[in-house]
C-alpha positions as CSV (number, residue, x, y, z in Angstrom):
1,M,11.9,0.7,14.0
2,S,8.5,1.6,13.4
3,A,7.5,2.0,9.5
4,I,5.3,4.6,10.8
5,V,7.0,8.2,11.8
6,S,5.4,11.5,12.9
7,P,5.4,14.7,11.4
8,E,8.2,15.8,13.8
9,W,10.2,13.0,13.1
10,V,10.3,13.9,8.8
11,S,10.8,17.5,10.0
12,Q,14.2,16.6,11.9
13,R,15.1,14.2,8.9
14,L,14.6,17.2,6.2
15,T,17.0,19.3,8.7
16,E,19.5,16.9,9.6
17,D,20.1,15.1,6.4
18,P,18.0,16.5,3.3
19,D,20.2,15.3,0.5
20,R,19.5,11.5,1.6
21,T,15.9,12.0,2.2
22,V,13.0,11.8,-0.5
23,I,9.8,12.9,0.3
24,V,6.9,11.4,-1.8
25,D,3.3,12.3,-2.6
26,V,1.0,9.8,-3.6
27,R,-2.4,11.4,-3.6
28,F,-4.8,9.9,-5.7
29,H,-8.4,9.9,-6.3
30,L,-9.8,6.4,-7.8
31,T,-12.5,8.1,-9.7
32,K,-10.7,11.0,-10.4
33,P,-7.1,10.1,-11.4
34,E,-6.0,13.9,-12.0
35,E,-7.1,15.1,-8.7
36,G,-4.1,14.0,-6.8
37,R,-1.5,15.8,-9.0
38,E,-3.5,19.0,-9.0
39,A,-3.5,18.9,-5.5
40,Y,0.1,18.2,-5.5
41,L,0.5,21.5,-7.6
42,K,-1.5,23.4,-5.0
43,G,0.6,22.4,-2.1
44,H,2.7,19.8,-0.9
45,L,5.3,19.0,2.0
46,P,8.9,20.6,1.3
47,G,10.7,19.1,-1.4
48,A,8.1,16.2,-1.9
49,V,8.1,14.5,-5.4
50,Y,4.9,13.0,-7.0
51,I,4.3,9.6,-8.0
52,D,1.0,8.5,-9.6
53,L,-0.9,5.2,-8.7
54,E,-1.8,4.7,-12.3
55,Q,1.1,5.7,-14.3
56,D,3.9,5.0,-12.2
57,L,2.7,2.3,-9.4
58,S,0.8,0.2,-11.8
59,G,1.4,-1.5,-15.1
60,D,-1.1,-1.6,-18.1
61,A,-4.2,-3.6,-17.5
62,G,-5.1,-6.8,-19.3
63,K,-7.1,-9.9,-19.3
64,H,-5.4,-11.0,-16.0
65,G,-3.5,-9.1,-13.5
66,G,-6.2,-7.0,-12.1
67,R,-7.0,-3.6,-12.0
68,H,-3.8,-2.2,-10.6
69,P,-1.2,-4.4,-11.9
70,L,2.1,-4.2,-10.5
71,P,4.6,-2.5,-13.3
72,A,7.9,-3.9,-14.4
73,P,10.4,-3.6,-11.9
74,E,12.6,-1.8,-14.3
75,H,9.7,0.6,-15.3
76,M,9.5,1.5,-11.6
77,S,12.9,1.6,-11.0
78,K,13.6,4.2,-13.5
79,K,11.1,6.2,-12.0
80,L,12.7,6.0,-8.4
81,G,15.9,7.0,-9.8
82,A,14.7,9.8,-11.6
83,V,13.4,11.2,-8.4
84,G,16.3,10.7,-6.4
85,I,15.9,7.5,-4.7
86,D,18.5,4.7,-4.7
87,H,19.4,2.1,-1.7
88,R,20.9,4.7,0.3
89,T,18.1,6.8,0.4
90,T,15.8,7.3,3.5
91,V,12.1,7.8,1.9
92,V,9.2,8.7,3.5
93,V,5.9,8.8,1.8
94,Y,2.2,10.3,2.5
95,D,-1.1,11.1,0.8
96,A,-4.5,12.6,2.3
97,H,-6.5,9.4,2.3
98,G,-5.9,7.5,5.2
99,G,-2.8,5.7,4.2
100,M,-4.3,3.4,1.3
101,F,-2.1,4.9,-1.3
102,A,0.7,5.5,0.9
103,A,1.1,1.8,2.3
104,R,0.8,1.0,-1.7
105,F,4.1,2.4,-2.4
106,W,5.7,1.2,1.0
107,W,4.9,-2.1,0.0
108,Q,6.0,-1.8,-3.7
109,L,9.7,0.1,-2.4
110,R,9.7,-3.1,0.1
111,Y,9.1,-5.5,-2.7
112,L,12.0,-3.9,-4.7
113,G,14.4,-4.3,-2.1
114,H,14.4,-1.0,0.1
115,D,13.9,-1.2,3.3
116,S,14.5,2.4,4.5
117,V,10.9,3.5,3.5
118,Y,8.4,5.3,5.9
119,V,4.8,6.6,5.8
120,L,3.8,10.2,7.4
121,D,1.4,9.2,10.0
122,G,-2.1,10.7,9.6
123,G,-0.4,12.2,6.0
124,L,-0.7,15.4,4.5
125,T,-3.6,16.4,7.3
126,N,-1.6,15.9,10.4
127,W,1.6,17.6,9.0
128,V,-1.0,20.7,8.4
129,K,-2.3,19.9,12.0
130,K,1.2,19.9,13.7
131,G,1.8,23.4,12.1
132,Y,3.9,22.5,9.6
133,D,4.4,24.6,6.2
134,L,3.4,23.3,2.5
135,T,5.2,24.5,-0.6
136,S,3.9,25.0,-4.3
137,D,7.6,25.0,-5.2
138,I,8.6,21.8,-7.8
139,P,12.0,20.2,-6.4
140,R,14.3,19.4,-9.1
141,P,15.8,16.0,-7.9
142,V,19.4,14.8,-8.6
143,P,18.7,11.7,-10.6
144,R,20.3,8.1,-8.9
145,E,20.7,4.7,-10.1
146,F,17.9,2.3,-8.6
147,V,18.6,-1.3,-8.8
148,P,15.8,-3.6,-8.0
149,K,16.7,-6.4,-5.5
150,L,13.4,-8.4,-5.5
151,Q,11.7,-9.7,-2.5
152,K,9.6,-12.4,-4.5
153,E,8.4,-14.3,-1.1
154,E,6.4,-11.2,-0.4
155,L,4.3,-11.6,-3.5
156,L,1.9,-13.9,-4.5
157,D,-0.2,-14.3,-7.9
158,A,-3.8,-16.5,-8.6
159,K,-2.6,-19.8,-8.7
160,Q,-0.4,-19.6,-5.7
161,V,-3.4,-18.4,-3.6
162,K,-5.8,-21.1,-5.2
163,D,-3.3,-23.8,-4.4
164,R,-3.4,-22.3,-0.5
165,I,-7.2,-22.5,0.0
166,G,-8.0,-24.6,3.0
167,R,-4.5,-25.0,3.4
168,T,-3.4,-25.6,7.2
169,G,-1.3,-22.7,8.0
170,S,-2.1,-20.2,5.5
171,V,-4.7,-17.8,6.1
172,L,-6.5,-15.5,3.6
173,I,-7.3,-12.0,4.5
174,D,-9.9,-9.8,2.2
175,A,-9.5,-6.0,3.0
176,R,-12.5,-4.9,1.5
177,E,-15.4,-3.4,3.1
178,R,-18.0,-6.2,4.7
179,A,-20.5,-5.8,2.0
180,R,-18.3,-6.1,-1.2
181,Y,-16.7,-9.2,0.9
182,A,-20.1,-10.8,1.8
183,G,-20.9,-10.0,-2.5
184,E,-24.1,-7.7,-1.4
185,T,-22.8,-5.0,-3.7
186,E,-19.8,-4.6,-6.2
187,P,-19.6,-1.5,-7.5
188,L,-16.1,-2.1,-9.4
189,D,-15.9,-5.2,-10.7
190,H,-18.0,-7.6,-12.7
191,K,-18.7,-10.5,-9.6
192,A,-19.1,-10.0,-6.4
193,G,-18.1,-12.1,-3.2
194,H,-14.9,-13.1,-2.2
195,I,-12.0,-16.1,-2.0
196,P,-13.6,-19.0,-0.3
197,G,-11.9,-19.1,3.3
198,A,-11.1,-15.6,3.4
199,K,-12.0,-13.7,6.5
200,N,-12.5,-9.9,6.4
201,Y,-10.6,-7.3,7.7
202,F,-11.7,-4.2,6.4
203,W,-8.3,-2.1,5.7
204,K,-9.9,1.0,7.8
205,G,-9.6,-0.9,11.0
206,N,-5.8,-0.1,11.0
207,F,-6.5,3.4,11.9
208,R,-7.9,5.6,14.7
209,E,-11.0,7.8,14.3
210,D,-8.5,10.7,13.7
211,G,-7.2,9.1,10.7
212,K,-3.8,8.0,12.5
213,W,-2.2,4.5,12.8
214,K,-3.2,2.4,15.7
215,N,0.0,1.9,17.4
216,P,1.6,-1.8,17.6
217,E,-0.3,-2.8,20.9
218,E,-3.8,-1.8,19.6
219,L,-3.1,-3.6,15.7
220,K,-2.0,-6.6,17.8
221,E,-5.4,-6.5,19.5
222,H,-7.4,-5.8,15.9
223,Y,-5.4,-9.0,14.7
224,V,-5.4,-10.9,17.9
225,L,-7.7,-13.8,16.4
226,L,-5.3,-14.8,13.7
227,D,-2.5,-17.2,14.3
228,R,1.1,-15.4,14.5
229,D,3.0,-18.1,13.0
230,S,0.4,-18.4,9.9
231,E,1.4,-17.2,6.6
232,I,-1.0,-14.6,5.7
233,I,-2.2,-13.4,2.6
234,V,-4.1,-10.5,1.8
235,Y,-5.8,-9.0,-1.0
236,C,-8.4,-6.3,-1.7
237,G,-10.0,-5.1,-5.1
238,S,-7.1,-4.3,-7.0
239,G,-3.9,-4.7,-4.7
240,V,-4.2,-1.4,-3.0
241,S,-6.2,-1.0,0.0
242,A,-4.7,-4.3,1.0
243,C,-1.2,-2.9,1.9
244,P,-2.6,-1.0,4.9
245,N,-3.2,-4.2,6.4
246,V,0.2,-5.6,5.4
247,L,2.0,-2.8,6.8
248,G,-0.6,-2.8,9.8
249,L,0.1,-6.8,10.5
250,K,3.7,-6.3,10.3
251,E,3.4,-3.6,12.7
252,A,1.7,-5.9,15.0
253,G,4.3,-8.6,14.7
254,F,3.3,-10.7,12.1
255,Q,6.3,-11.7,10.1
256,R,5.0,-14.5,7.3
257,V,2.9,-11.9,5.3
258,K,2.2,-11.7,1.7
259,L,0.5,-9.8,-0.9
260,Y,-1.9,-11.1,-3.6
261,A,-1.5,-8.2,-5.8
262,G,-3.8,-8.9,-8.4
263,S,-6.4,-9.0,-5.8
264,W,-10.2,-9.6,-6.3
265,S,-10.2,-8.3,-10.2
266,D,-7.6,-10.4,-11.0
267,W,-9.1,-13.4,-9.1
268,I,-12.4,-13.3,-11.1
269,S,-10.7,-12.7,-14.5
270,Y,-10.3,-16.3,-14.5
271,T,-13.7,-18.2,-14.8
272,E,-12.9,-21.6,-13.4
273,N,-12.0,-19.8,-9.8
274,P,-14.2,-20.6,-7.4
275,V,-16.2,-17.6,-5.5
276,A,-18.1,-17.6,-2.3
277,T,-20.7,-15.0,-0.7
278,G,-21.8,-14.3,2.7
279,E,-19.8,-14.8,6.3
280,E,-16.8,-17.0,6.9
């Protein structure tokens, strides 16, 4: 089954099995951190809980690890259990910014060993467009125990990425917009450019103009130049906008897709790491 689900599918799930379905709102704004939570309080999908990118889905930033390092598994597992998620729960996640934050949550849950997690196609905007209601009621979830089962093969660190530069059978994908990839501009990090050998696939290429995900055939066409048997390593600025590419590649049928979660902001924290500019 596809990881991308329609508002109709979500509505039916809430009707048929509400006790084993958890809706997660991960709306966020990178330069206005409180905006997502404030929007959630004003209106969200029925029963939805709020999970914050910086407080819940990221650890404390340090010298290395990037701007949004992954939290300790036990930290996120405690949060997931508190909002009613265990390994028997079906989880649906949404945002309102084209799927970037929803895809990050989707990836993290799968990294922790939870497979039954889905992304609402078109997010909150599509939910409302289809005529479904929002609510400001805050749910009181029944706590459950979430036991992490780390899928370590899904994640790479800076050393592992460095070892793969130029290696046959490994392909690096940079998910940032072209100008940042090429090193023409860098609004967030102290050094511009990309990891040598990386190809540029801007994360928004996974979506249609209306903000909904491309279907599997369209995604296969989007990634047609990539070798399906290769190991695909995806990164971005801080490990967030890379996740739509991971999801898009999976939907297109690629099996060996891995995330460099620290991404560019982690890569340049090591002064000895090489940097490339321009197109490749």
